[in-house]
MDTraj code that builds the backbone (N, CA, C; nanometers):
import mdtraj as md
import numpy as np

residues = "UNK UNK UNK UNK UNK UNK UNK UNK UNK UNK UNK UNK UNK UNK UNK UNK UNK UNK UNK UNK UNK UNK UNK UNK UNK UNK UNK UNK UNK UNK UNK UNK UNK UNK UNK UNK UNK UNK UNK UNK UNK UNK UNK UNK UNK UNK UNK UNK UNK UNK UNK UNK UNK UNK UNK UNK UNK UNK UNK UNK UNK UNK UNK UNK UNK UNK UNK UNK UNK UNK UNK UNK UNK UNK UNK UNK UNK UNK UNK UNK UNK UNK UNK UNK UNK UNK UNK UNK UNK UNK UNK UNK UNK UNK UNK UNK UNK UNK UNK UNK UNK UNK UNK UNK UNK UNK UNK UNK UNK UNK UNK UNK UNK UNK UNK UNK UNK UNK UNK UNK UNK UNK UNK UNK UNK UNK UNK UNK UNK UNK UNK UNK UNK UNK UNK UNK UNK UNK UNK UNK".split()
xyz = np.array([
    [13.3960, 9.0919, 26.0441],
    [13.4664, 9.0304, 25.9324],
    [13.5625, 9.1326, 25.8723],
    [13.6867, 9.0935, 25.8577],
    [13.7839, 9.1823, 25.7958],
    [13.8090, 9.1365, 25.6529],
    [13.8420, 9.2330, 25.5709],
    [13.8690, 9.2045, 25.4304],
    [14.0188, 9.2113, 25.4080],
    [14.0708, 9.1137, 25.3403],
    [14.2121, 9.1135, 25.3027],
    [14.2290, 9.2166, 25.1908],
    [14.2843, 9.3333, 25.2250],
    [14.2940, 9.4420, 25.1279],
    [14.3903, 9.4098, 25.0134],
    [14.4923, 9.3313, 25.0419],
    [14.5813, 9.2910, 24.9322],
    [14.5065, 9.2039, 24.8327],
    [14.4273, 9.1108, 24.8833],
    [14.3479, 9.0250, 24.7949],
    [14.2457, 9.1079, 24.7181],
    [14.1857, 9.2062, 24.7840],
    [14.0904, 9.2937, 24.7170],
    [14.1586, 9.3721, 24.6057],
    [14.2752, 9.4262, 24.6346],
    [14.3511, 9.4982, 24.5316],
    [14.3850, 9.4081, 24.4141],
    [14.4236, 9.2852, 24.4423],
    [14.4541, 9.1894, 24.3361],
    [14.3292, 9.1558, 24.2544],
    [14.2154, 9.1439, 24.3195],
    [14.0913, 9.1139, 24.2476],
    [14.0553, 9.2292, 24.1535],
    [14.0724, 9.3531, 24.1991],
    [14.0466, 9.4690, 24.1122],
    [14.1419, 9.4660, 23.9928],
    [14.2668, 9.4358, 24.0206],
    [14.3663, 9.4311, 23.9132],
    [14.3346, 9.3188, 23.8138],
    [14.2925, 9.2019, 23.8628],
    [14.2561, 9.0911, 23.7736],
    [14.1365, 9.1282, 23.6862],
    [14.0377, 9.1959, 23.7459],
    [13.9203, 9.2381, 23.6683],
    [13.9609, 9.3381, 23.5609],
    [14.0472, 9.4322, 23.5962],
    [14.0939, 9.5303, 23.4981],
    [14.1735, 9.4614, 23.3873],
    [14.2607, 9.3695, 23.4247],
    [14.3412, 9.2982, 23.3259],
    [14.2518, 9.2186, 23.2309],
    [14.1517, 9.1515, 23.2851],
    [14.0576, 9.0741, 23.2022],
    [13.9844, 9.1671, 23.1050],
    [13.9400, 9.2806, 23.1544],
    [13.8719, 9.3786, 23.0708],
    [13.9640, 9.4253, 22.9585],
    [14.0849, 9.4640, 22.9922],
    [14.1779, 9.5147, 22.8910],
    [14.2140, 9.4088, 22.7880],
    [14.2452, 9.2905, 22.8356],
    [14.2850, 9.1822, 22.7446],
    [14.1711, 9.1462, 22.6492],
    [14.0503, 9.1344, 22.7029],
    [13.9349, 9.0968, 22.6209],
    [13.9005, 9.2072, 22.5212],
    [13.8990, 9.3320, 22.5678],
    [13.8676, 9.4442, 22.4784],
    [13.9738, 9.4587, 22.3700],
    [14.1002, 9.4471, 22.4066],
    [14.2074, 9.4624, 22.3085],
    [14.1959, 9.3570, 22.1989],
    [14.1703, 9.2336, 22.2384],
    [14.1562, 9.1259, 22.1399],
    [14.0369, 9.1504, 22.0484],
    [13.9253, 9.1933, 22.1042],
    [13.8043, 9.2153, 22.0241],
    [13.8198, 9.3361, 21.9311],
    [13.8859, 9.4400, 21.9781],
    [13.9025, 9.5608, 21.8957],
    [13.9946, 9.5378, 21.7762],
    [14.0790, 9.4364, 21.7838],
    [14.1653, 9.4057, 21.6687],
    [14.0826, 9.3739, 21.5449],
    [13.9612, 9.3221, 21.5666],
    [13.8730, 9.2903, 21.4542],
    [13.8329, 9.4159, 21.3759],
    [13.8372, 9.5326, 21.4402],
    [13.8032, 9.6570, 21.3709],
    [13.9284, 9.7398, 21.3405],
    [14.0460, 9.6814, 21.3651],
    [14.1706, 9.7451, 21.3226],
    [14.2332, 9.8436, 21.4187],
    [14.1914, 9.8430, 21.5452],
    [14.2546, 9.9299, 21.6444],
    [14.2819, 9.8516, 21.7713],
    [14.3769, 9.9005, 21.8479],
    [14.4035, 9.8435, 21.9797],
    [14.3190, 9.9177, 22.0825],
    [14.3142, 9.8654, 22.2034],
    [14.2406, 9.9328, 22.3096],
    [14.2998, 10.0710, 22.3370],
    [14.4307, 10.0815, 22.3368],
    [14.4964, 10.2101, 22.3612],
    [14.4599, 10.3100, 22.2517],
    [14.4596, 10.2659, 22.1274],
    [14.4227, 10.3550, 22.0167],
    [14.2766, 10.3960, 22.0264],
    [14.1881, 10.3011, 22.0558],
    [14.0462, 10.3312, 22.0662],
    [14.0203, 10.4271, 22.1817],
    [14.0918, 10.4079, 22.2921],
    [14.0776, 10.4974, 22.4062],
    [14.1192, 10.6397, 22.3675],
    [14.2248, 10.6520, 22.2894],
    [14.2678, 10.7839, 22.2426],
    [14.1626, 10.8458, 22.1511],
    [14.1055, 10.7671, 22.0624],
    [13.9998, 10.8181, 21.9751],
    [13.8802, 10.8656, 22.0576],
    [13.8446, 10.7907, 22.1617],
    [13.7336, 10.8323, 22.2488],
    [13.7647, 10.9648, 22.3174],
    [13.8869, 10.9777, 22.3672],
    [13.9248, 11.1014, 22.4369],
    [13.9227, 11.2209, 22.3416],
    [13.9726, 11.2026, 22.2214],
    [13.9718, 11.3107, 22.1222],
    [13.8289, 11.3481, 22.0867],
    [13.7430, 11.2479, 22.0719],
    [13.6037, 11.2732, 22.0389],
    [13.5317, 11.3486, 22.1515],
    [13.5618, 11.3130, 22.2762],
    [13.4971, 11.3766, 22.3912],
    [13.5426, 11.5210, 22.4123],
    [13.6655, 11.5521, 22.3705],
    [13.7214, 11.6851, 22.3975],
    [13.7832, 11.7432, 22.2706],
    [13.7002, 11.7841, 22.1761],
    [13.7519, 11.8386, 22.0495],
    [13.8486, 11.9548, 22.0737],
    [13.9584, 11.9544, 22.0001],
    [14.0570, 12.0613, 22.0118],
    [14.1456, 12.0508, 22.1345],
    [14.1372, 11.9403, 22.2072],
    [14.2181, 11.9246, 22.3282],
    [14.3658, 11.9181, 22.2936],
    [14.4469, 11.9598, 22.3871],
    [14.5920, 11.9529, 22.3693],
    [14.6396, 11.8099, 22.3926],
    [14.7607, 11.7830, 22.3486],
    [14.8202, 11.6525, 22.3725],
    [14.8321, 11.6232, 22.5212],
    [14.8653, 11.7234, 22.5993],
    [14.8770, 11.7030, 22.7441],
    [14.7424, 11.6637, 22.8046],
    [14.6374, 11.7380, 22.7673],
    [14.5037, 11.7061, 22.8199],
    [14.4621, 11.5648, 22.7814],
    [14.4937, 11.5254, 22.6593],
    [14.4580, 11.3907, 22.6132],
    [14.5422, 11.2840, 22.6819],
    [14.6679, 11.3152, 22.7095],
    [14.7529, 11.2210, 22.7826],
    [14.6952, 11.1958, 22.9213],
    [14.6552, 11.3012, 22.9891],
    [14.5958, 11.2873, 23.1223],
    [14.4673, 11.2045, 23.1135],
    [14.3838, 11.2330, 23.0150],
    [14.2556, 11.1633, 22.9996],
    [14.2723, 11.0147, 22.9708],
    [14.3859, 10.9779, 22.9100],
    [14.4085, 10.8380, 22.8727],
    [14.5139, 10.7692, 22.9604],
    [14.5500, 10.8334, 23.0712],
    [14.6437, 10.7757, 23.1677],
    [14.7804, 10.7467, 23.1068],
    [14.8290, 10.8391, 23.0243],
    [14.9590, 10.8232, 22.9607],
    [15.0466, 10.9438, 22.9915],
    [15.1755, 10.9283, 22.9673],
    [15.2647, 11.0438, 22.9757],
    [15.2457, 11.1273, 22.8488],
    [15.2878, 11.2525, 22.8543],
    [15.2791, 11.3380, 22.7361],
    [15.3551, 11.2764, 22.6192],
    [15.4740, 11.2228, 22.6477],
    [15.5563, 11.1642, 22.5413],
    [15.4882, 11.0412, 22.4808],
    [15.4328, 10.9553, 22.5649],
    [15.3642, 10.8354, 22.5139],
    [15.2447, 10.8735, 22.4281],
    [15.1670, 10.9717, 22.4750],
    [15.0515, 11.0114, 22.3963],
    [15.0956, 11.0742, 22.2647],
    [15.2030, 11.1518, 22.2674],
    [15.2535, 11.2121, 22.1434],
    [15.2907, 11.1069, 22.0405],
    [15.3556, 11.0010, 22.0856],
    [15.3933, 10.8912, 21.9962],
    [15.2683, 10.8219, 21.9415],
    [15.1718, 10.7959, 22.0292],
    [15.0467, 10.7333, 21.9873],
    [14.9727, 10.8218, 21.8878],
    [14.9639, 10.9510, 21.9166],
    [14.8934, 11.0434, 21.8269],
    [14.9604, 11.0465, 21.6896],
    [15.0922, 11.0432, 21.6863],
    [15.1641, 11.0428, 21.5578],
    [15.1272, 10.9186, 21.4766],
    [15.1147, 10.8038, 21.5438],
    [15.0744, 10.6808, 21.4735],
    [14.9310, 10.6910, 21.4223],
    [14.8437, 10.7538, 21.5015],
    [14.7053, 10.7715, 21.4586],
    [14.6963, 10.8680, 21.3404],
    [14.7812, 10.9677, 21.3391],
    [14.7885, 11.0602, 21.2246],
    [14.8362, 10.9834, 21.1021],
    [14.9424, 10.9042, 21.1174],
    [14.9957, 10.8254, 21.0051],
    [14.8911, 10.7301, 20.9470],
    [14.8016, 10.6800, 21.0313],
    [14.6960, 10.5886, 20.9856],
    [14.5752, 10.6636, 20.9292],
    [14.5776, 10.7958, 20.9381],
    [14.4674, 10.8753, 20.8854],
    [14.3458, 10.8803, 20.9755],
    [14.3622, 10.8493, 21.1043],
    [14.2500, 10.8487, 21.1977],
    [14.2353, 10.9805, 21.2731],
    [14.3439, 11.0542, 21.2816],
    [14.3476, 11.1793, 21.3585],
    [14.4228, 11.2834, 21.2779],
    [14.3821, 11.4084, 21.2956],
    [14.4596, 11.5181, 21.2389],
    [14.5001, 11.6114, 21.3518],
    [14.6181, 11.6701, 21.3361],
    [14.6698, 11.7648, 21.4345],
    [14.6818, 11.8998, 21.3670],
    [14.6454, 12.0025, 21.4421],
    [14.6588, 12.1388, 21.3906],
    [14.7202, 12.2267, 21.4989],
    [14.7810, 12.3335, 21.4543],
    [14.8411, 12.4286, 21.5483],
    [14.7313, 12.5032, 21.6224],
    [14.7470, 12.5126, 21.7526],
    [14.6560, 12.5907, 21.8358],
    [14.7263, 12.7178, 21.8795],
    [14.6815, 12.7748, 21.9892],
    [14.7470, 12.8944, 22.0422],
    [14.8824, 12.8588, 22.1000],
    [14.9803, 12.9442, 22.0752],
    [15.1145, 12.9197, 22.1283],
    [15.1720, 12.7917, 22.0712],
    [15.2224, 12.7076, 22.1597],
    [15.2825, 12.5804, 22.1172],
    [15.1829, 12.4653, 22.1205],
    [15.0609, 12.4959, 22.1512],
    [14.9574, 12.3937, 22.1649],
    [14.9268, 12.3279, 22.0300],
    [14.9197, 12.1956, 22.0314],
    [14.8781, 12.1182, 21.9148],
    [14.7410, 12.0602, 21.9475],
    [14.6433, 12.0871, 21.8613],
    [14.5080, 12.0376, 21.8841],
    [14.4827, 11.9141, 21.7991],
    [14.3947, 11.8283, 21.8479],
    [14.3671, 11.6995, 21.7846],
    [14.2199, 11.6896, 21.7468],
    [14.1938, 11.6284, 21.6339],
    [14.0561, 11.6047, 21.5884],
    [14.0518, 11.4734, 21.5123],
    [13.9359, 11.4088, 21.5155],
    [13.9173, 11.2847, 21.4402],
    [13.8916, 11.3159, 21.2938],
    [13.9434, 11.2305, 21.2080],
    [13.9097, 11.2354, 21.0662],
    [13.7837, 11.1507, 21.0464],
    [13.7332, 11.1471, 20.9243],
    [13.6188, 11.0600, 20.8969],
    [13.6536, 10.9144, 20.9270],
    [13.7746, 10.8733, 20.8907],
    [13.8180, 10.7364, 20.9191],
    [13.8283, 10.7128, 21.0699],
    [13.8721, 10.8133, 21.1419],
    [13.8804, 10.8025, 21.2879],
    [13.7437, 10.7895, 21.3514],
    [13.6464, 10.8660, 21.3000],
    [13.5098, 10.8556, 21.3511],
    [13.4513, 10.7170, 21.3210],
    [13.4826, 10.6630, 21.2050],
    [13.4341, 10.5292, 21.1698],
    [13.4964, 10.4234, 21.2615],
    [13.6278, 10.4343, 21.2875],
    [13.6948, 10.3393, 21.3769],
    [13.6382, 10.3504, 21.5177],
    [13.6101, 10.4715, 21.5606],
    [13.5509, 10.4927, 21.6927],
    [13.4130, 10.4267, 21.7010],
    [13.3304, 10.4486, 21.6002],
    [13.1963, 10.3894, 21.5981],
    [13.2036, 10.2368, 21.5959],
    [13.2929, 10.1820, 21.5140],
    [13.3098, 10.0366, 21.5104],
    [13.3544, 9.9850, 21.6468],
    [13.4432, 10.0592, 21.7123],
    [13.4904, 10.0213, 21.8452],
    [13.3790, 10.0236, 21.9485],
    [13.2908, 10.1236, 21.9390],
    [13.1769, 10.1289, 22.0320],
    [13.0892, 10.0047, 22.0181],
    [13.0663, 9.9610, 21.8961],
    [12.9848, 9.8415, 21.8737],
    [13.0507, 9.7189, 21.9371],
    [13.1814, 9.7057, 21.9183],
    [13.2558, 9.5937, 21.9767],
    [13.2529, 9.6031, 22.1289],
    [13.2792, 9.7211, 22.1817],
    [13.2842, 9.7393, 22.3269],
    [13.1497, 9.7068, 22.3909],
    [13.0420, 9.7480, 22.3266],
    [12.9102, 9.7184, 22.3813],
    [12.8884, 9.5697, 22.3991],
    [12.9280, 9.4940, 22.2983],
    [12.9122, 9.3483, 22.3039],
    [13.0038, 9.2874, 22.4103],
    [13.1295, 9.3284, 22.4099],
    [13.2277, 9.2712, 22.5021],
    [13.1922, 9.3038, 22.6464],
    [13.1543, 9.4270, 22.6726],
    [13.1226, 9.4659, 22.8095],
    [12.9977, 9.3953, 22.8613],
    [12.9008, 9.3707, 22.7728],
    [12.7836, 9.2919, 22.8133],
    [12.8282, 9.1541, 22.8604],
    [12.9204, 9.0944, 22.7868],
    [12.9701, 8.9607, 22.8235],
    [13.0500, 8.9647, 22.9533],
    [13.1374, 9.0660, 22.9669],
    [13.2221, 9.0744, 23.0859],
    [13.1410, 9.0954, 23.2136],
    [13.0342, 9.1733, 23.2032],
    [12.9542, 9.2031, 23.3216],
    [12.8316, 9.1127, 23.3358],
    [12.8179, 9.0139, 23.2493],
    [12.7030, 8.9231, 23.2529],
    [12.6852, 8.8524, 23.3875],
    [12.7922, 8.8174, 23.4597],
    [12.7709, 8.7505, 23.5885],
    [12.7001, 8.8375, 23.6933],
    [12.6943, 8.9686, 23.6714],
    [12.6309, 9.0592, 23.7672],
    [12.4928, 9.0998, 23.7170],
    [12.3952, 9.1045, 23.8093],
    [12.2642, 9.1544, 23.7689],
    [12.2676, 9.3080, 23.7687],
    [12.1600, 9.3708, 23.7275],
    [12.1567, 9.5161, 23.7125],
    [12.1873, 9.5875, 23.8438],
    [12.1324, 9.5372, 23.9535],
    [12.1577, 9.5989, 24.0840],
    [12.3038, 9.5879, 24.1252],
    [12.3631, 9.4720, 24.1004],
    [12.5046, 9.4529, 24.1345],
    [12.5940, 9.5425, 24.0489],
    [12.5600, 9.5569, 23.9222],
    [12.6364, 9.6467, 23.8344],
    [12.6277, 9.7904, 23.8851],
    [12.5081, 9.8329, 23.9235],
    [12.4899, 9.9693, 23.9743],
    [12.5703, 9.9896, 24.1024],
    [12.5673, 9.8924, 24.1910],
    [12.6416, 9.9031, 24.3175],
    [12.7914, 9.9044, 24.2914],
    [12.8391, 9.8196, 24.2034],
    [12.9812, 9.8190, 24.1691],
    [13.0223, 9.9544, 24.1127],
    [12.9409, 10.0090, 24.0249],
    [12.9692, 10.1404, 23.9674],
    [12.9779, 10.2463, 24.0763],
    [12.8826, 10.2442, 24.1699],
    [12.8834, 10.3399, 24.2809],
    [13.0104, 10.3267, 24.3650],
    [13.0472, 10.2047, 24.3977],
    [13.1662, 10.1817, 24.4800],
    [13.2931, 10.2273, 24.4093],
    [13.3024, 10.1992, 24.2804],
    [13.4208, 10.2428, 24.2051],
    [13.4258, 10.3949, 24.1948],
    [13.3106, 10.4598, 24.1842],
    [13.3060, 10.6070, 24.1834],
    [13.3630, 10.6609, 24.3143],
    [13.3257, 10.5995, 24.4252],
    [13.3765, 10.6427, 24.5549],
    [13.5284, 10.6254, 24.5608],
    [13.5772, 10.5093, 24.5156],
    [13.7198, 10.4818, 24.5213],
    [13.8032, 10.5720, 24.4302],
    [13.7456, 10.6150, 24.3202],
    [13.8223, 10.6937, 24.2229],
    [13.7944, 10.8431, 24.2300],
    [13.7066, 10.8842, 24.3206],
    [13.6776, 11.0282, 24.3348],
    [13.8034, 11.0981, 24.3853],
    [13.8265, 11.2131, 24.3293],
    [13.9430, 11.2905, 24.3740],
    [13.9159, 11.3499, 24.5095],
    [14.0169, 11.3475, 24.5936],
    [14.0053, 11.4082, 24.7253],
    [13.9976, 11.5603, 24.7088],
    [13.9229, 11.6264, 24.7953],
    [13.9152, 11.7738, 24.7871],
    [14.0553, 11.8353, 24.7926],
    [14.0780, 11.9314, 24.7052],
    [14.2050, 12.0010, 24.7013],
    [14.3144, 11.9326, 24.6208],
    [14.2827, 11.8161, 24.5573],
    [14.3890, 11.7507, 24.4780],
    [14.3763, 11.7820, 24.3327],
])
top = md.Topology()
chain = top.add_chain()
for i, resn in enumerate(residues, 1):
    res = top.add_residue(resn, chain, resSeq=i)
    for name in ("N", "CA", "C"):
        top.add_atom(name, md.element.get_by_symbol(name[0]), res)
traj = md.Trajectory(xyz[None], top)
């Protein structure tokens, strides 16, 4: 049996789109978009990270992340401080930590719903397969 790889790629893309659309809509209830919440998660995971490191972690260009970070600063969710050299470091404010926590609660509920069609074994297998597909090749 052969698998239509184009159809498989489209199915992965549809699943990702459904996840993003559903999460973005649900996160609006707590006052952030999925992109903003993802940035808050990245900042929380890597305190003092540079804008470049955070851009890479959130799949954005440096310029896009810089614009997003400026909006998060304006909203009082993130603070930026000077690091070594030209490096700008990022940290969550109390309001940012609260938005992150509220987002985690929403995400937990939404992800349970999105993955409900799969049993625990299927979820584990899907996770394993996606790990294989997204693992970096040696030397890259």
